[in-house]
NULOMI-80982 format. One record per atom (N, C-alpha, C, CB): x negated, y, z negated. Coordinates in steps of 0.001 Angstrom, whole numbers, padded with zeros to 6 digits, always signed. Glycine has a CB too. Layout:
BEGIN
XYZ ...
***
This chain:
BEGIN
-098457+086183-099127 -098415+087458-099361 -099574+088404-098564 -098486+087531-100808 -099702+089648-098891 -100467+090648-098147 -101626+090694-098985 -099767+092069-097925 -102680+090877-098230 -104431+091168-099058 -104141+092596-099300 -106230+090948-097891 -103260+093526-098887 -103248+094759-099033 -102926+095218-100230 -102593+095231-098240 -103086+096282-101057 -101824+096908-102054 -100559+097640-101831 -102297+097767-102818 -099846+097203-103004 -098864+098090-102583 -098513+099050-103629 -097720+097391-102145 -098019+100234-103372 -097737+101281-104251 -096333+101671-104376 -098459+102362-103891 -095943+101543-106004 -094604+101696-106071 -094198+103118-105779 -094144+101257-107342 -092886+103567-105391 -092528+104794-104952 -092549+105819-106311 -091080+104658-104196 -092481+105251-107324 -092759+106150-108573 -094264+106465-108826 -092200+105435-109883 -095199+105844-108090 -096580+106075-108225 -096962+107461-107154 -097412+104565-107818 -096187+107705-106061 -096270+108727-104741 -096216+109860-105533 -095003+108692-103475 -096855+110514-105621 -096660+112368-105662 -096134+112500-105097 -097448+113427-105438 -094882+113641-105258 -093810+114345-104364 -094668+115108-103251 -092796+115475-105288 -096253+115613-103284 -097027+116493-102451 -097838+115523-101522 -097976+117491-103333 -097729+114046-102055 -098511+113083-100946 -098015+113120-099788 -098551+111668-101204 -098839+113065-098544 -098630+112928-097459 -098695+111275-097300 -099508+113805-096723 -097756+110601-096365 -097995+109008-096018 -097366+108857-094777 -097350+107885-097096 -097630+107823-094174 -097313+107443-092976 -095844+106707-092981 -098443+106598-092482 -095180+107129-092160 -093541+106563-091769 -093721+106080-090432 -092182+107820-091749 -093673+104845-090223 -093670+103877-089072 -092034+103810-088497 -094274+102265-089652 -091257+104118-089117 -089568+103875-088327 -089450+104536-087490 -088249+104148-088998 -088328+103905-086505 -088109+104737-085327 -087540+106184-085309 -087307+104038-084577 -087291+106813-084374 -086869+108184-084604 -085673+108447-084923 -087056+108901-083671 -084413+107228-084882 -083356+107401-084988 -083208+107526-086847 -082657+106295-084105 -084133+106483-087060 -084067+106318-088618 -084359+107443-089319 -084959+105323-089140 -085720+107657-088743 -086127+108802-089586 -085184+110066-089679 -087427+109254-089087 -084387+110498-088498 -083572+111594-088394 -082487+111268-089581 -082958+111762-086846 -082300+110128-089988 -081151+109781-090886 -081874+109906-092419 -080483+108110-090504 -082947+109865-092432 -083808+110365-093721 -084977+110123-094016 -083398+110050-094755 -085616+111092-094374 -087193+110478-094539 -087571+111807-095755 -088449+110491-092618 -088966+111194-096192 -089788+112160-097289 -089868+113462-096649 -091404+111648-097679 -090185+114436-097266 -090455+115860-096688 -091915+116029-096348 -090044+117016-097728 -092855+115182-097280 -094074+114897-096868 -094421+114003-096193 -094682+114821-097576 -094003+113029-095388 -093983+112204-094463 -094626+112661-093259 -092799+111848-094286 -095746+111808-092531 -096178+112054-091210 -095814+110800-090631 -097667+112446-091036 -094865+111046-089585 -093835+110410-088797 -094387+109966-087338 -092613+111419-088667 -094834+108692-087164 -095583+108063-086054 -094674+106716-085803 -097280+107737-086480 -093928+106644-085142 -092910+105130-084984 -094128+103971-084685 -091516+105185-083295 -093909+103008-085052 -094801+101747-085001 -095230+101479-083710 -094136+100517-085494 -094434+101779-082388 -094787+101664-080934 -095324+102630-080463 -093846+101435-080129 -095600+103703-081368 -096758+104758-080706 -097723+104624-081531 -096437+106360-080568 -097896+103874-082418 -098983+104307-083153 -100525+103926-082331 -098812+103577-084644 -100435+103084-081531 -101819+103023-081087 -102160+103939-080043 -102147+101739-080649 -101210+104424-079413 -101550+105817-078752 -101721+107514-079593 -100315+105922-077724 -101165+106966-080864 -101434+108417-081461 -102158+108230-082981 -099845+109329-081620 -103028+106936-082868 -103542+106869-084170 -104643+108053-084094 -104133+105333-084554 -105321+108762-083521 -106191+109768-084015 -105371+111158-084605 -107183+110122-082791 -103984+110905-084620 -103243+111605-085503 -103639+111879-086846 -102202+111070-085558 -104094+110492-087319 -104580+109871-089171 -105752+110388-089081 -104748+107948-089700 -106778+110801-088323 -107738+111298-088652 -107912+111901-089958 -107928+111952-087846 -107216+112927-090455 -107369+113673-091705 -107230+112687-093034 -106235+114850-091724 -106627+111336-092803 -106017+110453-093844 -107744+109982-093961 -104512+109117-093317 -108798+109647-092969 -110060+108756-093321 -110891+109198-094293 -110923+108554-092239 -110908+110627-094476 -111959+111323-095522 -111056+111317-097335 -112304+113383-094774 -110074+110585-097293 -109541+110740-098270 -110189+109415-099475 -108024+110802-097819 -109814+109901-100649 -110377+108697-101240 -109218+107943-101725 -111404+108979-102374 -108050+108216-101721 -106876+107037-101865 -106347+106505-100346 -105407+107739-102768 -106082+105310-100607 -105437+104610-099417 -104478+105332-098663 -104782+103441-099811 -104391+105214-097196 -103014+105921-096591 -102062+105142-096868 -102907+106185-095082 -100773+105724-097545 -099787+104758-097854 -099011+104573-096439 -098816+105261-099125 -098138+103522-096237 -097540+103479-095207 -095826+103013-095434 -098413+102598-094379 -095146+103499-094587 -093658+103056-095118 -092880+102537-094029 -092791+104270-095758 -091932+101727-094023 -090853+101528-092736 -089586+101338-093743 -091186+099934-091487 -088419+100645-093422 -087280+100714-094107 -087560+100076-095125 -086185+100310-093533 -088236+098446-095102 -088151+097679-096471 -089503+096997-096445 -086815+096536-096624 -090562+097190-095414 -091756+096645-095456 -092293+095980-094347 -091775+095911-096372 -091182+095114-093983 -091859+094259-092686 -092549+094545-091727 -091175+093762-092010 -092391+095774-090924 -093390+096324-090092 -094555+096973-090643 -092835+097171-089316 -094392+097407-091861 -095662+097643-092250 -096699+096446-092665 -095495+098497-093276 -096048+095461-092879 -097255+094192-092806 -097757+093935-091510 -096723+092720-093274 -097129+094198-090410 -097712+094123-089029 -099009+095155-088783 -096502+094484-087972 -098766+096361-089424 -099238+097295-088748 -100574+097389-089772 -098190+098582-088511 -100645+097116-091061 -101668+097435-092010 -103229+096677-091470 -101086+096841-093584 -103263+095450-090968 -104443+094978-090219 -104795+095508-089419 -104470+094027-089764 -104080+095922-088552 -104471+096706-087228 -105141+098132-087643 -103042+096991-086233 -104612+098779-088575 -104968+100136-088875 -106377+099816-090007 -103458+101069-089614 -106348+099068-090717 -107673+098174-091317 -108948+098200-090354 -107244+096463-091494 -108514+097551-089080 -109540+097256-088111 -110000+098924-087704 -108861+096203-086705 -108993+099685-087885 -109352+100946-087375 -110393+101720-088148 -108196+101715-087271 -110582+101142-089162 -111139+101925-090490 -110755+102708-091455 -111830+102558-090292 -109365+102464-091580 -108330+102934-092853 -108004+102060-093914 -106979+103275-092386 -108367+102562-095001 -107954+101883-096297 -106566+102316-096323 -108808+102305-097673 -105601+101188-096453 -104345+101428-096379 -103395+100369-097605 -104019+101198-094766 -102141+101150-097805 -101520+100187-098740 -099866+100492-098362 -102016+100513-100514 -099205+099453-099006 -097821+099532-098288 -096839+100142-099320 -097264+098005-097770 -096061+101036-098903 -094971+101880-099933 -094253+100528-100506 -093647+103157-098996 -094459+100109-101645 -093244+099001-102062 -091963+099347-101965 -093268+098564-103425 -091386+098353-101362 -089736+098469-101193 -089477+099732-100026 -088893+098949-102925 -090428+100078-099354 -090080+100936-098198 -089205+102166-098491 -089380+100109-097195 -088666+102774-097516 -087936+103951-097819 -086551+103519-098555 -087690+104785-096460 -086191+102229-098362 -084797+101957-099301 -085387+102292-100500 -084061+100324-099365 -086312+101675-101045 -086774+101751-102579 -086626+103432-102725 -088612+101058-102911 -087672+104246-101765 -087721+105549-101840 -086537+106114-102361 -088019+106050-100685 -085236+105937-101472 -084139+106615-101854 -083334+105972-103183 -083282+106678-100623 -083588+104858-103375 -083090+104453-104281 -083334+104800-105953 -083252+103422-103935 -084706+105179-105755 -085442+105878-106674 -085009+107333-107000 -086740+105860-106220 -084539+107687-105998 -084064+109275-106149 -085086+110350-105894 -083572+109578-107618 -085993+109570-104904 -087260+110887-104384 -086565+111618-103608 -088730+110457-103436 -087610+112874-103302 -087062+113669-101975 -086838+113109-100776 -087860+114632-101586 -085837+113587-100333 -085334+113338-098750 -084787+114379-098353 -084327+112246-098450 -085143+114410-096824 -084428+115161-095624 -083709+114524-094958 -085148+115708-094722 -082818+115022-093937 -082052+114313-092765 -081751+115287-092083 -080834+113482-093026 -081826+115022-090724 -081459+116011-089599 -079933+116494-089814 -081635+115265-088069 -078839+115396-089784 -077843+116099-090241 -077202+115448-091490 -076938+116295-089184 -076655+116087-092622 -076158+115567-093499 -076940+115196-094683 -075622+114728-093011 -076287+113981-095668 -077043+113422-096615 -077505+112504-095965 -076504+113059-097758 -078865+112368-096653 -080215+111399-095935 -079401+109752-096360 -082351+111732-097054 -079711+108817-095521 -079600+107589-095857 -080546+106319-095151 -078272+107440-095671 -080535+105439-095685 -081961+104337-094796 -080885+103141-094659 -083885+103687-096051 -081111+102469-093406 -080384+101410-093258 -080738+100787-092136 -079142+101652-093298 
***
């Protein structure tokens, strides 16, 4: 089990930014309007884009499809000085809970 906290999708305010580390095609099919998109493979090169999250009082919530990739990314981000948390159930849970989503073309999906 992870040493990092999990945040239920129902506890994330509609206007809270969080990090979505899914690949571009997954993002295009459906994402939260307030999410910051940096694919896991690009995170080491783009980590500086997360600087605004360092000064916040709450952890940086991180999402992928269902949580597997987040478990690999959280320890690395913690080493970089970020307080991190997993979006419980990932974007699958977000969609299932009826949370706001945008999609590039048509109805949002998470697969």
